[in-house]
Structures are given as structure tokens and as C-alpha cells.
N, C-alpha and C positions, 0 to 999 in steps of 0.2 A: 504493499499499500504506499508506504511513505518513502520509498526509494527516490521518489521524485523530489523530495523536500529541498535538497541543495541544488541539484543539477538544473531542473527547470526553473526553480526560483530565481537563480542567477540570471538566466536568459530573460525572464519576465521583468525583473527589476531593471535591467539594462534597457529593455525596449520601452518601458514606461517612464524611465528617468524620474521615478518617484523617490522621495526620501524614505529611508528605513528608520522609523521612529521607535517608540517604546515597544517592548516585546519582541523586537527582532532577534534578540539573543534569547534562546529558550531557557526555561527554568531548568535547573540542574537535574531535576527528577525526570525530565521528558527524555526518553530514549532517542527520539527523533525530533528535529526542530519544527516549529509550526511554519506556515507559509511566510515567505520573506517579507511580504507587505502587510504583516499583521498589525502594524502600529500606525498605519496612515488612515486618514479619514476615508469613509466609504465613497463619498462623492468624488474623491480624487481617483480612485480606481476606476470609477464609472467614466469620468471624463477623459482620463489619459490612457485607459485600457480598453473599455467596452465601446465607447463612441468611435474610436478609430477602426474597430472591427466592423461596425456598421457602415462606416464610410467606405471601407474596402469592398464589402459586399455590394453596396450601392453602385459604386462605379463600375464594378466588374459586371454586374447585371445590365447596366446601361450599355456597356460596350458589347458584351457577348449576347445579350438578350436571351432568347429561350434556348440558345446553344450553350449557356453557361455551364461550366464544368468545375466542380470543387473536388480536389484530391482524387481526380480520376473518375468521378461520378457525375453523370449528367443530371442536373437538378430537375429539369422539366422532363420527367420520364413517365408521367401519367399515373404514378403510383401514390404520390403524396396528395391526398384529398383535401388537405388544409393549407396548401402552399400559398395561394393568393392572399389569404387572410394573414398568414404569418409575415409575408412580405410587407403588407400594409402596416401591421402593428410595429414591426421592427423599424421600418424607415420613417414612420411617423415621428419618432424621437429625434431624428436628424433635423426635421423641420421645427419641431417644438423647442428644441434645446439650442438652436442657432439663432442668434440675433439677426434681425433684418439688415442691420448695417454690415454684417459679415459678408464678404464677397461670395462665400459658399452658399449663402441662403438662397440666391436666385437659382444657382445650379441644383440645389435639392428641390426647390419648388418645381422647376421645369421637368427635372427627372422624375419626380413623384407622379406628375401627370402622365408622362410617357409610360411609366411602368403600369399605372392604373389602367390606361388605355390598352396596354399589351396583354394584360392578364384578365380583363373583365369577363371574358367568356370562358375562361378556364374552369374546370371542375373545382368547387369549393364547398365543402360540406360542414355541417355541425360546428365543430370547433373553429374551423376556418371562417365560417360566417361570423361567429362571435368575435374573433380577432379583428375581422375587417370592420364590423360596425363599431367596435371599441376604438379602432383607429380613427374612424370618421368622426366619432364623438369628440375625441381628443382634439382633432383639427378644428371642429366647430367651436369648442370652447376657447381655442387659441385664436379664433377669428381667421382661420386659414382654409376652411373647407372649400369655399368657392374658387379660391386661387389654386388649390392643390389638385382638384379633380374637375375635369371638364363637365360641362352640363350634360352632355350625352352620356358620358360614362357614369355620372352620378345618378341619372335616371335609370340607367340599366342596373346599377347596384341596388337602388331602391327596390327593384322588381326581384333581383336574385337573392339578396341578403335577407331571408325571411325564415323565421322559426317554423312556418307552416310546411316547409319542405321535409320535415321529419316529425311533425306532430299532426295527427289525424284530427280533422274537424268534422263535426262540432264537439266530439267527445274529449278533446284535449288529452289524447293518449299517444304515447311514443310509437313510432313505426320501426319495429325490429330493432330497438336499442334498449340498453340497460337503463334502469329508472333514474340513475344519477344524471342523465341527460336532460331531466327536467330543469336543472340548474342552468344548463347551456341555453335551453329554450327561453327560460325566464330572462336571462341576461340579454339575449338578443331582442326580446320583446320590449324590455325596459329601455334599451338603447335606441331602438326604433322610435319609441315614444319621445325620448329626449331629442332625437333628430327631427321630430315633427312628421314622421312617416305614418304613424297610427295613433289611436287613442291609448289610454292607459288600461283599458279593460283586460286585454289579453295578458298583460304582465301581471296583473293582479290574480288572475286565475292560475297562471303558471307558477306564481310564487306560492300560492296555497298548495299546489301539487307538489312542489319542491319541499316545502317545510313538512308537509304531511308524510311524504316519502321518508325524509330523514327521521321524523319521529317514529314512523312505523319500523324502520329497519336499523335504528340506533339503539332501541330498547332502553333499559333502565340506566345504562352506563353512558349513553350519549355519543357512541361512535358508529359511524355508518357501516353496515354490512355491505360488502362488495357484491353480494348476491341478494336474491330475494328471501332472505332469512335462513340461508343454508350454513352460514357461519364462516365466511372467509373475511378476514380482516388484515389490512396491510397498510403500506404507506398512504394510500388514497383515503382509507378510512379515517386517518388522522388529519390528512390535508383537507378533505372536502369541506368541513366547516370554515376553515381558513379561506378557501376559494369563495364560498357563499358570502362571508363577511366582506371580502374584498370587493365583490360585485356591488354590495350595498354601498361601500365607500365610494366606489367608482361612479355610481349613479345617483349620489347624493340622497340616499335613503337612510332613514333612522334604523339602527340596528337594535333589535328587541332584546330585552334581558334574557330570554330563553336562548337566543343565538349567542349572546355573550357567555352564558353558562356553558354551552356546548364547546365554545371556543376555548374557554379556560380548561375544560377537560383535556383538549389537545395540547395546550400549553403545558399541562402537568405531565404529559408524556414526554414532551420534547426537552424541557429544562434539565431533567436529570440525565439527558443524553448529550448535552453539549460537551464540547471537547476542544483541545487546543488546535486541531488541524482543520476545522471546518467540515468535518464529515457528517453526513446525514444518516438516513436509513440504510441498513445493510442487508435486509431481508425483504423478500416479496418481489413484485414485478416493477419494471420501469424505475429501477434504482440508479445507481451511479450518479451522474450529474443532477438528475431529477430527484434523487434521494436527498441531495444536499439542498436544492432550492425549496424543497417542501418545508424544511425548517424556516427558511426565509419568509415564505408566504404566510405561514401561521403566525410567526413572531411579529412581523411588521404590522399585520392587522391587529394583533393583540395590543401592541404598543400604541397604535392609533386610537383604539377604542377604550383605552384606559383599563384594560384587563391585566396589565402587568403593574407590579409595584415599581417604585422609582429605581430600586436596585436591580430588579429583574430587567427593566428596560435598558439599563446600562449594559448589563451582561448580554442581553439578546442582541444589542447593537455591536458589542465586541465580537460576538460570534458571527454576525452578519459580515463584518469586515474580513474575518478569517475565511468565511465561505466564499466571499467574492475573490479574495486573494487566491484561494485554491483554484477557482475557476480559471483565473488568468494564468496561474503558474502551472497547472496540472491538466485541466480539461482542454484548454486551448492549446493547440499544437502550433508552435511558432513556424515550423517548416512548411506545413500545408496551409496555415492561416485559416484553420477551421477547428471547431470543436472535434475532439476524437473520442468517440464512444465505441469504436468498431475495430480498431487496428493497434498494432504494437502490443499485443497480448490482451487487449480489452474486448469485451463482447457484451452486447445488450440483447434484449428480447426482440422477436421478429417485428413487433409492432413499431419499434423505433429503428428499423433497419437503415442501412446507409443510403438507401434510395431516398430518404428524407433529409439528406445532409443540409441543404440550404434551410429548410424549415426548422430543423433542430437547432442550428445556429441562431436563427432569429427568435425562436420561442424562448430559448434559454436566456439569450440577452434581454428579451423583454422582461422575463421574471427578475433578473438582476437589476434592471434599470427602474422598473415600476416600484419595486420594494425599496430601492434607494430613494426614490421620489417621496415615498411615504415617510421614510426617516427624515428627509429634508424638511417636510412639511411640519414635523413636530419638534423642530429645533436642533437637528443633528448635523446639518450641513456644516462641513468644515470641522466636525467634532472628532477628536482623537479618541480611540477606543480606551476603555478604563484599563489602567495598569493593574487593577485588582482581579482581573478575570481569572487568572490561574488560582489565585488564593480562593476565589469564590467557588471554583470548580471542586476544590478539595473539600469544601463543606457540603457538597451534595450528598444525598443519602446513598449508602452503599448498595442497598437493594430497593427496587421499587417494583411493586406488582400492580399492573393495570388490567382491570377486568373489562372485557368487551361483552361477554354474554354468560349467563348461567341458565341452566335448565336441563334438557335431556342431555346436552353436551355442553361442556365448558370451553370458553375461549378467553385467553389471557396472554399477557406479555410480561415477562420478567426482564428488567433491566439491571444489570450488575455492573457497578463501577469498581474496577480493580485498579486503584490508583487513578491514572487518567484514562486507562483503557475502558471502553464501553463494550459490554457483552450482552447480546439480546438472546433471549430464549423465547421465541414466539410459539404459542400454542393456539394457532389461529386457522388451521387449514381445513375448512369445511368443503363446500361444494364447488362445482364448476371445473374448468379444464386445467386449473393450476394444481390440483391435488396431488399429482404425481410428480411435480417439478420440485427439485430439492431446495430452491430458494424459499419454499413454504414449509419445509420439513420442521418438526419439533426438536431442533438441535440448536446449540449455542452458536451464534454468528458474531464475528468480530473481525473488522478489517485487518488483513495481513495474517490472520490466524485461521479462521474458518469462514469459508464462503460457499455459496452454491453457484452453479453455472446457469445462466439465463436459458430458460426453456429446456432444461436438462434434467434427467431422471436418474442419474447413477445414485446408488444407495449411499449417499454421503452421511456417515456416522449413524446409519441405521441398518438393521438386517433386512434383507429382502429374501422372502421364502418362495421358492419355486416348488409347487406341489406336483404330485405325480400326474394330475390331469392337465398340467400345463399352466395352471392359474399361478399368478404372481401376486403375493400379498405383502403389504408393508404396514408398520405401526405409525399411522399418521393422523387420520382424520377424526376418529370417533372417541375423542378425549372426554373422560368424565372424572368428577371428584378431584379437581386440582386442589392440593393442600400444600402449604409452605410452613416451614419452621426454622426460625433463626436460632443458632446456638453459637455464641461468641462471634467469631468473624465469618462463620460458614452459614450457608442457608441450604436447606434441604427442601426440594420440591418433588412432589409425587402426584401421580394420576394413574388411572387405569383405562383400559379399552376392552370392552366386551365383544367388540368386533374389530378386525383388522380391515384395511382398505385394499380391496381387490382392484388392481390397476389394469389399464388397457382400454378403458372407456372414458368418455369425457368427464363424467361425474363419478365421484367415489361410490363403490358398491360395497355393502357390508358383507363381511365374510367371517362367520363366527366359529370356524374350525380351530382357531387359536385365540385365546384371550391373553392380555398382556397387563402386567403391572410395572410401571416405570418409576424409578427414583433417580433424581439428580442431586448431586451435592456440589456446591460451588464455593470455593475459598480462594485465597490469594495464590495465583499461579497454578491452580489445579481445578479440573472439572471431572467428576465421575458420573457415569451413567450406568445403571443396572436395570436390565429388563428380565422379569420372570414370566415365562410363557407357560400356559397350561393348554395342552390339546383337549378338545372336547370329545374326541374319539381318536383312536390310533391312526396316525398318518404315515403312509409308507413312501419310500423314495423321495424324501424331501431334501432339496438342496438349499443351502443358505449362503448368501453372499453379502459382502460388506466392503465399504471403501472408506478411506480417508484420503481425499485429495488435498494436498497441502502446498503452501508457498515455500516451505522449508526444503532444505536440500541436505545432501551427504547422509542419507539414511542408511542404517545398518540394523539387522535383525539380531536380537539377543534373547533367545527363548521366545516368550510371548510378548516381548517388549520391542518396539521400534524406536530407535534413538535418531535424532536429527542433529547433524554437526553444525548446521547454519540455518538461521531463520528463527521466527518467533516461536513456533511449535518445538518444543524440546523433546518430548517423547510421547508415545502412545502405547499403553499396555492393554492388551486384549485378553479377554477371558470368554471361553465358551465356543470358540471356533478353532478348527484343527490346523489349517494351513494359511500362512500369510506369505506374500511376496511384495517386492518393491519394484516399481517401474518409473521411468521418467516419462512425464506427460506434457512437458513444455512443447508447444507447437501443435498440440492436438486441440482442435476447435472447441470440443465440449468442455474442456478444462481451462477455458479462459473465463475470467470473471469481469464484472464492470470496471474494475481498476487495473487488473493486470492478470498475467497468465500464472496458473499453478505450475509447480515444478515437479512434485513427487506424488505418486499414488501408491498407498498401501492397500492391497487387495487381500481380504481374508475370506475363506470358504470353509464349508463343512458339508458332509454327506456325499452321495445320497445315504439317508438314514431313515430309520423308523422313529417317529416321535410318539410315544405312548405314556410318557411321564413328564411332570413339570421340569423345566430346565431354564438355565440362566445364561444370558449373553450380556457382556458388559465391557466397558472400557474406561481407562483413566487417561485424560489428556493433561500433560504438564506443559506450561509455556513460560517463556522468558519475559 
């Protein structure tokens, strides 16, 4: 994870010519330094780092038009259904942030008109529509709309940029989309109202739909289920209320006490996860750079709405600086002049494939810039981050349990702070197509220690049972009776499963041939997992497989223990499986993660065997 800290930081600081202020020298307890630009004001990184990136993309698009190529990828390839909207929202900042007296202003104004004319008839769906109407409203508020968009193109956009393209009338039901798209539809309707394109009635109806959906699928704990009640919670479950509040802020609406309460729930998840390196979520889908910006969107909304205390606001801002610095120093590739989510060992899920390269650059810059604008609006422009950030982190709770759902099945997240290292144990994997993907497994995630591979199902730190009939089952989805107990510096977490998850179909399928009782113990530098399995009837010819794909290197096997000579993971001790081997996996696609490639795979196997008595499989992971 943090091999980038010195190498790319030096390049970024040189390209920005920004001063390195307080906190540039890491605290002695930090094994790796924070981003080089951790001590500068956030708006400096935006103005001297992010705005030049937008300027580059703007000029390149004007010159190459629809033949534009970024890092070998043709941007207008027909696969990015949001691209015109992301182009509009990204380039709107060049107009809004550039004084009319600046010689570049006229260039941006004329270029924006040309680009709008060029893309007006391109496919632009849902999120793309929202981005576009948001850009137009920003230009309207700045008094630039009529200059920036020709009358003919504006008339065409008024016709095309409509929530009705994905909401059925008169029922106000979504057309083949998940219910969180009510938020997108509401935002579009509200912005169309502010643009004078329709009355307020539709936005009121869609607002009710959105809030009712959130209430229905957030349950008693206030976090949105990513499915219709099947129990999948991830980055977006925590981010969604931040997005909703941001839409209220953007469209000058009063945020209700209930929304603020839900927003505070998300803040309570994020604050104990803050860290010196600007890292965000490390489990679930669409993480990487978007895992980082999720924190920014929630925290900036909370700061704006008075949901944070004065001290929390200062610490949230200090983290925002570090996250922006990380984007500039790590996610942005100086050689290709593009965000890198896909190459040099990195990998993201198919939804954010490299075919969306231009759109991903512009949407990430949008998130960085608009959250900075919120900080500016509440008095943080030119504000150096607090020098007390590291000390404040040291006061955060060692263990935090966040409940998402209780009932037939339990869903929760354990956050463990081991020094400055943040470790996540998500017990969140209910329905839908993600159940067999290891970024959702109930295992401990921590950058540079344990990660999953996007859209990958190798059995990372869990056993996979292949039964005689060919079925494969894993202990992931049907978690019950989560319990925790802290003794001294250690915490024990336990749960049971009366059914394992039979994989191979889109949704998880209950398989009761094995029951499982799982116990985790987490303490400084060591995590232990023990599974006790009970066959409900004799099972013959069962094969068991297990993997630990690691960033560590120089592995050797000593009995049932694998030692690593280099890297954060120090050793893995296995119990209950017969054969283990070590392989190099650097360069194999499935073992690339959002931040970098894994190096070593430990594979352990057992069987074929008859399972007719309770048995135990477990491991102990020690880390530096």
C-alpha cells in the first residue's frame, strides 16, 4: 500500500511546487510517512494540482475531439453511459473558478460551448444526467449558463436531461434500476426545477420515494441496505446519506433532523477509521480512489450541516487534506497524466473499467473539488490542517462495533485500531451477485496486510468445500448471533451459521449440510480465527481449499506455519488442513488489488475425505 509514499510524493510535490508544511515529517511511530503534502491547505492542492489536470483534459478534448485517447484508451468508445455529464461537471469548474479578467476565461467559455455541442446527442444516462444538470445549475448560479451553452444545445439538453427516462409515469417507479436511484431521480428533478424547466411537484414526490426507501431499507440502525432487504452493506451504505445531504446542500434545501441523525451514524463509522495516509474503505465494491473520496463526501456534508463538533471538524479537514494529497501523489499517474485505477498492479471492478478512463478522471476530480468548495464555504480556505491530528488519532477507540441489521441474520462491522493501522472485519455479505466475491468475505481487511481482488472469488482466508456432487460451499452469508467480548487489549468476536453459502448462482443459496461456529480474537499484531464445523449427515469425498494471498514476500514453510521474510504479514499458522504450498502470484490479474499487486499465495488443501464428525479449521495471522 504505502510503497508509494516517498517515490510518488516527491514527483507530486515537484510538479505542484507546493510548500511542505506541518506534518510533512511523520510521527516516529508511523512505519511509513503520510503523503508529502499533508501540511498544506486543501485549496492549494485543488488550485495547483487538480485544476491543472482539468485544464489538460479540456485542451486535449478540444484538440482531439471524439478521437481523444488517454493512456492508450479511446475515451469515446460507446461504453461509458455517463460521459457527457461527467465532462460537463468537470469542466464547469474551469469556468466558475477562473476570473473573467483571466485570458483563459474566454478560451474556457468558447471551448465549453464547443464541447457541449459536440456531445449533446451522445448517450447519457442516470448519473450522467444528474452530473449534467448539476453543471448547468452551477453555471446558472454563476451567471454563465447562456454564454457557456448555445441556445440550440440548451434546448436539446432540456429535452434529454430528464428523470423520466428512467422513472415510469405516473407510478413514479424505477425502470429496471436499484432503488437507490430514487436519489438520482430526485436530484435531477430538483435541479430541473431550479433551472426553470419544470415545477417542483415531481421533485417532492421523488424526495418522498427516496426518504421512504432509505427508511425502509436502513432499518433501526440507519444504514442503507444495498439490496431490497437481503443484507448487503458496504461503502455505499455509509456514503448514501452523505450523498443525499449533499444534494440538499447543492439545491438549497433544508436538511431535516432525521437526515442529520442518519448522517451522524455514518460519521460515527468513519471517524474511528481516519488515519495518517488518507486511506478510505478497503472492503466491498468500487473502493480504491472511491473508497477514499467516500470519506470526503460524508465528512464535508457533516461539517457543513453542523453535525461535527469543533474538534471533529478540524480533524475531518486534516484528513481531507491527506486524502487529497494521496490522490495527487498516488492515484494520479504523472507519466500518463491520468488517474490510475487499472495498471501497474492495480485493479478495480468491471463497473469502473478502463473504458471509463476520462469519466473516472472527471468524476473523481469533481468529488475532490466540490468537497473542497464546501470546506471553503465554512471558513477553511487557506487553512492549514491541525498539527494535533496524529495525537487525536491516538485517542480513538481501539474497537468499534457498528450494527447494520439484527434479525434472522446479523450484519455488523468491527473496526480495530492497532496503533495507526485500521483493520476492518465486515460481517455484511447478504444477497446479490457480490456474495461470492472475496472483498465481501467476513475476514479482516487492512491495506498492505489483507485485501480482496475486485470481482474475484478465490477463498481468501476462508475454507471452500467442494462436495461429492460438485457443489461448492463457503462460510460467508448467513451470519447469526454476533457477539463480542473485550478482555484487556484483546477482543473476541463470535457468530454462527446454520447454513453455508452454495456459490455458483447470482444470489446466495442456503446449504445446511454443514453448520459453522466462528470465533475471531484480535490483539496487537495478531489475529486468530477458529471455525468449528458440524456435518448434519456424513459427507463423502469432500475437498477443502484455502488461500492467503499476501503482499508479503520471501515465504518459507515450517511445519504448519508459513513465515514471510519481507512485508507487513509476518507469519500464518494453519490448523486443520493437510497440505500447504507457496506460489508467486505477482503479475496474475486476479491477485491485483485496488492499490497494488499481491506477491505471494499460500494455498492449503485437504481431502478428499469423509466428514462425519465435528472438525476445526483455523489460522493465526501475525503482522509487523
